[in-house]
N, C-alpha and C positions, 0 to 999 in steps of 0.2 A: 096384757097386752103390750109389756114391755117394750122398748127398742129392741131389744135381743130375740124376743121369740117371734115379731115381724120382719124384723132384719133379715134382706137375699143379698145374693149376689148374684150378678148375671155375668156371664163369662161369652164371649163373640170373637172368633176368629176366624179368619179367611178372606181374602183378595176386598172382597166388597166392603169388610169391617176396618175402623183407623187403627191404627197399629200404637200399640205403648200407649192407650189413649183411656185414663178414668173419667167416666160419665158420671157425675153425681145428680142428674135428676132421675127423680122416681120412676122406678119401672116394676112390671109384675110379669108373672106367669102367662098373663094373659094377653102379654104385648108380644109374644113370641111370634105366634101366627099370622098375626097383619104384616111383623117385619119380615118374614121368611116369603110371604104370599107378594110382598111389593120386590123384593130381592129378587124374584122368580119372574115379576113381570105379569101376574095374574092378579087380576082385576075383583073386586069383591070384599077387599079386607077390611075396608072403612064399613060395611056391615056387622062385623065381628063388634067386642065389647073393650077390645084394647087397643094402639094405636103402635104407628110404625113409629121406631125410634130412630130416626132419623138422625139425630144427634150422636149416635153409633155409625153411622155410615161412612165410609169413605170420601165420598162425596154430601155430606149434610153437613148443616148448619154446626158454631163452634157449640157446645153444650151449653156455655156460659154464656150464650145468647136466647136459652131458651129462656121464657117466662114460667115462675113456679112460681102459683100462689098459697101460700101456707098460711095455714088457721088454725086454731086451737078454738075447740069447741066445750063449754061446760057443762055439767047438769048437779042439780043438788034432789036428794029424797031424802028428807028429813036430815038426821046428822051427816049425811054421808053427800058428799063432793065429790066427783071426778071430773077429770078432763080427757079429749082426745085430741089428737093432732093429725090433720088431714093437707096433704098436698093438694093441689089439682095442675096439669100441664094439659092445656090443647082441649080442657073440658072433659079429661078423664081423671077420675081420683083416686087418691092414692092413702091408705091407711099408713101411717108412720109409727104412731106409740099413742099410749093411752097412759095417765096416772093418775093416782086418788090423791086428791086434794086434803089436806088436814088442817 
């Protein structure tokens, strides 16, 4: 689970999205449906696993103002040690990367 295996790129285009913006907050495929439902004014998106990507919307907050909690967790099993980095945004967790500790 190197950063290159879990890395993704989300591209949004249209009048409702910020133009020429790079948003660095964590995002996942699970966030697409709640965001689209929000844009269409359809309620019920909060019952889904993802979140509305408000920081990518034209009238949304500045992405730099979104709180992102990044934590690394480690585990040991005999001589094997590994770590995993998880980011959390508004109660939603994103797996960033993992690595072996030597």
